[in-house]
C-alpha positions in Angstrom: 12.5 -21.1 35.0 14.9 -18.1 34.9 17.6 -18.1 32.2 20.5 -15.7 32.6 22.4 -15.0 29.5 25.9 -13.8 30.6 27.0 -13.3 27.0 24.3 -10.9 25.9 24.4 -7.1 26.2 21.6 -4.9 25.0 21.4 -1.4 23.5 18.0 0.3 24.1 16.5 3.7 23.8 14.0 5.7 21.8 13.9 5.9 18.1 16.6 7.8 16.2 19.2 7.7 19.0 21.9 5.9 17.0 21.3 2.3 18.2 21.3 0.6 14.8 24.2 2.6 13.5 26.2 1.7 16.5 25.3 -2.0 16.2 26.4 -2.0 12.5 29.7 -0.5 13.5 30.2 -3.0 16.3 29.5 -5.9 14.0 32.6 -4.9 12.1 34.6 -5.8 15.2 33.3 -9.4 15.4 30.6 -8.7 17.9 27.5 -10.7 17.0 24.5 -8.5 16.7 20.9 -9.5 17.4 18.9 -7.2 15.1 15.8 -5.3 16.1 12.8 -7.7 16.0 10.3 -4.9 15.5 11.9 -3.8 12.2 11.7 -7.5 11.1 8.0 -7.6 11.8 7.5 -4.2 10.1 9.2 -5.6 7.0 6.6 -8.3 6.6 3.6 -7.9 4.4 1.1 -5.8 6.4 3.6 -5.2 9.2 2.9 -1.5 9.4 -0.8 -2.1 9.5 -0.3 -4.6 12.2 1.6 -2.1 14.4 -1.2 0.5 14.0 -4.3 -1.7 14.1 -3.3 -4.4 16.5 -0.4 -3.4 18.8 -0.8 -6.5 21.0 -0.5 -8.9 18.0 2.5 -6.8 16.8 4.1 -7.1 20.3 3.4 -10.9 20.2 5.2 -11.2 16.9 8.1 -9.3 18.2 8.1 -11.5 21.3 8.3 -14.7 19.2 11.4 -13.4 17.4 13.0 -12.1 20.6 12.6 -15.5 22.3 14.1 -17.3 19.3 17.0 -14.8 19.2 17.6 -15.0 23.0 17.5 -18.8 23.0 20.0 -19.0 20.1 22.4 -16.4 21.4 22.4 -17.6 25.0 23.4 -21.1 23.9 26.5 -19.8 22.1 29.9 -18.9 23.5 30.1 -15.7 21.5 29.5 -12.2 22.8 26.3 -10.7 21.6 24.8 -7.2 21.5 21.1 -7.0 20.9 19.4 -4.0 19.3 16.6 -3.9 21.9 15.4 -6.5 24.3 12.2 -7.8 26.0 11.5 -4.8 28.2 11.5 -2.5 25.1 8.4 -4.3 23.9 6.8 -3.8 27.3 7.8 -0.1 27.2 6.1 0.4 23.8 2.9 -1.0 25.2 3.2 1.2 28.3 3.6 4.2 26.1 0.3 3.3 24.3 -1.5 2.8 27.6 -2.0 -0.9 26.9 -1.6 -3.7 29.4 1.4 -6.0 29.2 0.3 -9.5 28.2 1.3 -12.2 30.7 3.5 -14.0 28.2 5.6 -10.8 27.6 5.7 -10.1 31.3 7.0 -13.6 32.0 9.6 -13.2 29.2 10.8 -10.0 30.8 11.1 -11.6 34.2 12.6 -15.0 33.1 14.8 -14.3 30.1 17.5 -12.2 31.8 20.3 -10.3 30.2 23.3 -10.5 32.5 25.5 -8.2 30.3 25.4 -4.4 30.2 22.2 -2.6 29.2 23.2 0.5 27.2 20.7 3.3 26.8 21.1 5.6 23.8 19.6 8.9 25.0 17.4 11.1 22.9 19.7 13.2 20.7 18.0 15.8 18.6 21.0 16.5 16.4 21.0 13.0 15.0 17.3 12.3 15.1 15.5 11.8 11.8 12.5 9.8 10.7 12.3 7.0 8.1 9.6 4.6 6.8 9.6 2.6 10.0 10.4 5.5 12.4 7.2 7.5 12.4 7.5 9.3 15.7 8.2 13.0 15.9 10.9 14.3 18.3 8.5 14.6 21.2 7.2 11.1 20.7 10.8 9.8 20.4 11.6 11.3 23.8 8.5 9.9 25.4 9.3 6.5 23.9 12.8 6.6 25.4 11.3 7.5 28.8 8.7 4.7 28.7 11.3 2.1 27.6 13.8 3.2 30.3 11.0 2.9 32.9 10.2 -0.6 31.7 13.8 -1.7 32.0 14.0 -0.3 35.5 10.7 -2.0 36.4 12.3 -5.4 35.5 15.3 -4.7 37.7 17.9 -3.5 35.2 20.3 -0.6 35.6 20.9 1.3 32.3 24.3 2.6 31.3 23.8 5.8 29.3 25.8 6.1 26.1 27.6 9.4 25.6 26.3 11.8 22.9 29.5 11.3 20.9 30.7 10.0 17.5 29.9 6.5 16.5 33.6 5.5 16.9 33.6 7.0 20.5 30.5 5.1 21.3 32.1 1.9 19.9 35.0 2.3 22.3 32.6 3.1 25.2 30.6 -0.1 24.6 33.6 -2.4 24.0 35.2 -1.2 27.2 32.1 -2.1 29.2 30.8 -5.3 27.5 31.0 -8.6 29.2 
């Protein structure tokens, strides 16, 4: 069964492109934010080991959180902006050369975002690593490309965010959100 969530927009893109900063700023304007599930899994005990040693299990844990988040948000009347969506998970596995599990593929096909899908492009001037963001610049660009390809494969058209200040990006997103 396909579920179209007309009240959910998504921001996607490679690491270090300003997604989370933008989401935090938009939350100040009463837009509900669905935080990045991957970071929640990494925050758990042994989360970093899981990502490195068993990427499929890591992806499955993200999928569980994403389904819960999607189900909750799609049932509400509020506008939502998710920091990543189902196809991001598929894009990460693509990047690693791993097959997409059937459960994740079905989620990408059946849990549909009807709002805008914003892509934060790689932006070297703002890119920096942190304890969760372990990719170097070249890996960040490759990650963005793999994620964008996954979104396209599942039938989405991405709207590229401008390389602009956070406030300018906020206006851009708010003018295009559902």
